[in-house]
N, C-alpha and C positions, 0 to 999 in steps of 0.2 A: 442176558445180556442185552443193553438196548442201544440199539445203532442208529447213525443219522447217514444217507446215505444220499451225496452229492456230487455233484459234477453237468457239465455243460448238456446240453439237448445232442443227443446223438453221442454221449458216453458208454452205453452201455447198459444207464443204472434198470430199464424196464427188464433185462434179460439176465443183472446178477444178483438183483434185489430175491427173486423168487426163488434162486438156487442159493442164493448164504440163507434165505430166514427157512431152508428146507434141512441143507448139511443143520443147521444148530436149533432147530427144529422150533423156531419161536414165529408168530404171526408175519408176514409180511403187511404195512398198512401203507399203503400207497393216494396222493390225493385223488389220483382220479377214481377209485375203486368205492371212494370213501362218499363223494361226490354223482356215481351212480346209482352205489345202496341208496341214498339218502333220500335221493329225489325218487326214485322206482318205489319206494316203501312209504314216501306219505311224510316223514318226517317231517315236525317243524322248521330246523333244520334245512331240508329239504328243499320243501315249497318254499321260504325262502332265498337258498341258494337260488334254483328257479327263475322265480321272480328276476332278477339281478343280469342272472345270464340270459330271462330273453329278451331286456331292455337292453343285452350289449354292454350291458356293464360288466366290471371285475367284483367278483365275488367279494365284502369285505374281510379282513383279517379277522374279526369280531366268530364269525360263523365259519368259517373253515377250523378256527381253532376248536370251538364246538362241536363241531362233529370228528376234531381230532382226539379229543378227552373223552367224548363219548366211544369210542373205539378201544383207547389204549385204558378204557377201565373196564373190559367184556374177561369175564374170565382168565380166556386163551390167551391175554397180552398178561399176567399176574410176573409169568417166571423172564418176559421180556418182549421185543419187539425190534424190528428192522422197518423204520418212515423213511420214502419212497413218494419225494414231492412235496413234504413237509418237512420243517420249515421253510418257508420260500422267502424269507425276508426275516430281518433282527429280530422285526419286533413280533410275528412270531416265536423265532427261537428265545425271546426274553420270556414269553408266557408260556413257553414250552416247560422253559427250568422254573419256574414257578408251578405251573401244574404239578413237576415230579417233585420239587421238594416238601409243599403241602403234602404226598405222598409218601414220604421219606423216601427218596427215590430220586437217581442224576444219569444223565447220556453216560454210556461207559468207553463209547467209540465212534468218530467220525469220518468214514470215508470217503474219500476226496480222489473220484474217479478223473485223471487227468488223462485230454486228447489236442493232440494239437487242433488251433483251430482250422487248419485248411483240411484236416482227418476230417472234420464235426460235418462242413461243407460237402465233401466226399459222398462221405456215407449217406446220408440224408437227399443231398441232390439227386444221388445217383440211383434211388429207389422207383422202381417203378410197377404201378398197384395193375391185378387183372378188371377189366368194366365187369367183366361176368361174375367173378367173384373176389371181393377183394380181400380174402383168405389165400389169394396166392401170391406172391408177393418175390419180385427179384430185383436185383443189382446189376446195374451196367458194370462196374467192377467184380462186383465177390459169388453178384447168382445169373452169369446171364443167360435171358433166355436164348437159346436155341437157334429163334429168327428172330431178326431183330422185331422189337415193338409188336410181339405173339407172344402169346402164355404157353408155355408147355405143357399143359397138364389140360387145359379145353379149349385150346386155340382164341378164346375173346385178346381183345385187342389192351394191350399193355400202356399204361399211360403215368404223366407225373401229376399228383394234388398237389393244390395251388401250395397250402403247406408248404412243399417237400420244393421248394423254386430254392433257388440261390441267393434271391436277394430276403424271400422270407427269410431264408435259416440266419442268415447275419441280421435282419431285424430283432430275431428271438435269441442270437446269440449278444446282441447289445444291451436285452431284458436283463437275462442270465447276467451280465457282467456289472450291472445296474440294482439290479433286486438282491440276486441270491449271492452272488459272489463275498459281496460283503459276510455272511453269515461261518463261512471261511474264517474269517480274520478274528470272527467273534470266536470263537471255538478254540482256536489258533490259542490265543488267549489265555485259554483255559487248559489247553494239556491234551486237546484231544484229540485232533488233526495227524491224521496220517494218509499222505496220497501214494494214493495206485495207483500207475501205470494201467488202463485201459488198453490198450494195443496190442496187438496177437489175437489167439485165438480164444477163444471164450473162457475154456478152462481152463486155461494159462491165470488168467484171467483171477478166475474165482478162486485160483493156490494162491495169487499174490494178495487178494482182497485179508482170505482167509488167515492166510501168516501177517497179517497186519494187526489183528488183532488181540488185544489184551489176552495174559496168557498165553499167545501159538507156542 
């Protein structure tokens, strides 16, 4: 099964993708992991990506597509994969279709995780991180610390990352609507999209996503 997982920031893709991949026994291929792996290994594509990132520029589609293609050609992806963060725009989606067509393969399903915009802002803007250990993460609504501004684990100060501010989140949503959301229409025209509510408990969202897959 070859799956594309899409949805706005804060929809829970990073939580659902590994759960779905493990259940289906296929690799979870995320753009973030691809970049980190290629840069740490010093691959040609990684070095090219790093040069753009160091200059504060967006990594060109061609580099991202190359990384994704290399990963999808690995033996563990022969039986399928779950893509998270790729494709990010219609040009990448078209390139992915062409890659798969050349290998006599195709995307089987596109899962669109749906969350109201106000909920996205609430989920992300409510996060607080411990200054002593970034693994200690709290949420003002869903997982509040016992004492305001203090980490339950080590007593460190809790703070809001700049990326998590409401203004930044709304800018990220604008980018998503402009650049990434059009791929939903692109895949919907192929009859591949199922919208899955990403509200509620993590396990319930996973069940809904699994039920939306072909053959379920």
